C-alpha positions as CSV (number, residue, x, y, z in Angstrom):
1,M,0.0,0.0,0.1
2,T,1.3,3.4,-0.9
3,M,0.6,6.1,1.9
4,N,-0.4,9.4,0.8
5,L,2.2,11.9,2.1
6,G,0.9,14.9,-0.2
7,P,-1.0,16.4,3.2
8,M,2.3,16.5,5.1
9,F,3.8,18.5,2.5
10,E,1.1,20.9,1.2
11,P,1.7,24.7,2.3
12,F,0.1,25.8,5.6
13,N,-1.8,29.4,5.7
14,V,-3.2,30.8,8.9
15,H,-3.8,34.9,8.6
16,N,-0.8,36.5,7.4
17,L,1.6,33.0,8.1
18,T,2.3,30.9,5.2
19,L,4.2,27.6,5.6
20,R,6.6,25.4,3.0
21,N,4.9,22.6,4.6
22,R,3.0,21.4,7.3
23,V,5.8,20.0,9.4
24,A,7.3,22.0,12.6
25,M,10.0,21.4,14.5
26,A,9.2,21.0,18.1
27,P,11.3,23.0,20.8
28,M,14.1,20.9,22.5
29,T,16.5,22.3,25.3
30,R,19.8,21.5,23.6
31,N,22.4,23.2,26.2
32,F,24.7,24.6,23.3
33,S,24.6,28.2,24.2
34,P,27.6,28.9,26.9
35,N,26.4,31.3,29.6
36,G,23.0,31.7,27.8
37,V,24.9,33.2,24.5
38,P,24.1,31.2,21.3
39,G,27.3,30.7,19.0
40,E,27.5,30.0,15.2
41,N,27.3,26.3,16.0
42,V,23.6,26.7,17.2
43,V,22.4,29.0,14.3
44,A,24.2,26.3,12.0
45,Y,22.1,24.0,13.2
46,Y,18.9,25.4,13.0
47,R,20.1,26.5,9.5
48,R,20.3,22.9,8.5
49,R,17.1,22.1,9.6
50,A,15.4,25.0,7.3
51,E,17.6,24.2,4.0
52,A,16.5,20.6,4.4
53,G,12.8,21.6,3.9
54,V,11.3,22.2,7.7
55,G,7.8,24.7,7.5
56,L,8.7,26.0,10.8
57,I,11.4,25.9,13.6
58,I,10.0,26.3,17.0
59,T,13.5,26.9,18.6
60,E,14.3,25.8,22.5
61,G,13.3,27.6,25.4
62,T,14.9,31.1,26.3
63,T,15.1,32.6,29.9
64,V,14.3,35.7,31.5
65,N,16.4,37.5,34.2
66,H,15.9,35.6,37.3
67,P,17.5,33.4,39.0
68,A,14.6,30.8,39.1
69,A,14.1,30.9,35.4
70,S,16.9,28.4,34.4
71,G,18.8,25.2,36.0
72,Y,20.8,24.9,32.9
73,P,23.7,27.6,32.4
74,D,23.9,26.3,28.8
75,V,20.1,27.5,27.9
76,P,19.8,30.4,25.7
77,T,18.9,33.8,27.8
78,F,16.6,36.4,26.3
79,H,18.5,39.2,28.6
80,G,21.8,40.9,29.0
81,I,24.2,42.6,26.4
82,D,25.9,39.3,25.1
83,A,22.6,37.3,24.5
84,L,20.8,40.5,22.6
85,S,23.9,41.8,20.9
86,G,22.8,41.2,17.5
87,K,23.3,37.7,17.5
88,P,19.9,35.1,17.2
89,T,18.4,34.8,20.6
90,M,17.7,30.8,20.2
91,S,14.9,29.4,21.8
92,V,14.6,24.7,20.9
93,G,12.1,18.8,21.7
94,S,8.9,13.6,18.9
95,V,6.8,12.1,16.1
96,G,7.0,8.5,15.8
97,L,8.9,7.4,19.1
98,T,7.8,4.1,20.3
99,E,8.1,5.6,24.0
100,D,7.5,8.1,26.2
101,F,9.1,11.8,26.2
102,I,11.8,10.9,28.8
103,S,12.5,7.3,27.1
104,G,15.8,7.8,25.5
105,T,16.7,10.8,26.7
106,M,19.3,11.4,29.4
107,A,17.3,10.2,32.1
108,S,16.5,7.3,30.6
109,K,19.2,3.9,30.9
110,Q,18.5,2.9,27.5
111,E,21.0,4.2,24.6
112,S,17.9,4.5,22.0
113,V,14.0,4.5,21.5
114,E,12.6,2.6,18.6
115,Q,10.9,4.9,16.1
116,S,7.7,3.4,14.9
117,G,6.2,4.1,11.6
118,I,4.7,7.1,10.3
119,D,1.3,5.2,8.8
120,E,-1.0,6.0,11.9
121,L,0.3,10.1,11.7
122,V,-0.1,10.2,8.2
123,K,-3.8,8.5,8.5
124,R,-4.9,11.4,11.2
125,M,-3.2,14.1,9.0
126,N,-5.4,13.1,6.0
127,S,-8.4,12.9,8.1
128,H,-7.7,16.7,9.0
129,E,-7.5,15.9,12.4
130,F,-4.6,18.5,12.9
131,E,-2.9,20.7,10.7
132,L,0.6,20.6,11.3
133,I,2.9,18.4,12.8
134,A,6.0,19.0,15.3
135,V,8.9,17.1,15.0
136,G,11.6,16.9,17.7
137,R,14.0,14.4,18.1
138,A,13.9,12.8,14.5
139,L,15.1,16.2,13.5
140,L,17.5,16.4,16.4
141,Q,19.7,14.0,15.2
142,D,19.1,14.1,11.5
143,P,18.5,17.5,9.8
144,E,17.4,15.5,6.3
145,W,14.7,13.4,8.1
146,L,12.2,15.4,6.4
147,T,13.4,14.8,3.2
148,K,13.7,11.0,3.5
149,V,10.4,10.8,4.3
150,K,9.1,12.9,1.5
151,E,11.6,10.6,-0.7
152,G,9.7,7.6,0.8
153,R,13.4,6.2,2.5
154,L,11.8,5.4,5.6
155,G,14.4,2.3,5.5
156,E,17.0,5.5,6.6
157,V,15.4,6.7,9.4
158,D,17.4,5.8,12.7
159,D,15.8,4.8,15.9
160,F,16.2,7.7,18.2
161,A,19.7,7.4,20.3
162,R,20.6,9.2,23.8
163,K,24.0,9.9,22.4
164,S,22.5,12.4,19.8
165,L,21.4,14.8,22.7
166,T,25.3,15.3,23.1
167,K,26.2,17.2,19.9
168,L,24.7,19.3,17.0
169,Y,24.0,17.2,13.9
């Protein structure tokens, strides 16, 4: 049986916003902004996903200027001269995992979490149950995920591995 992936790749329009497709990268905390300031490596990380065709990128959460705002020193901040000096303030979280959100992360003892098929996802999108798909872990470790799905190369989609949280692909 051939899946109709068409709805995933149709443009999405709401008010004055037009997205080239209906796939959004979900927000995920990455901890790659030393002292709260994102560097060129973080900019390049997001650029790779945009260039690979993601319709909308929702960046990781940022923090405000309050001691209780974050327990992580390398999460981007939304305050201070260094963080707001013309560099993009980054803010970054999964489709198709067989486990819950915590499984496969640093809190889990598992090294990887199996990817489930996207058949159910596509079926629900085709029935207009939702308009956008937020893709997190799959895009975190493979910026070409969307291209592979669009081209039917699902066999090339790897299981989500905990080690992928330790670097920017």
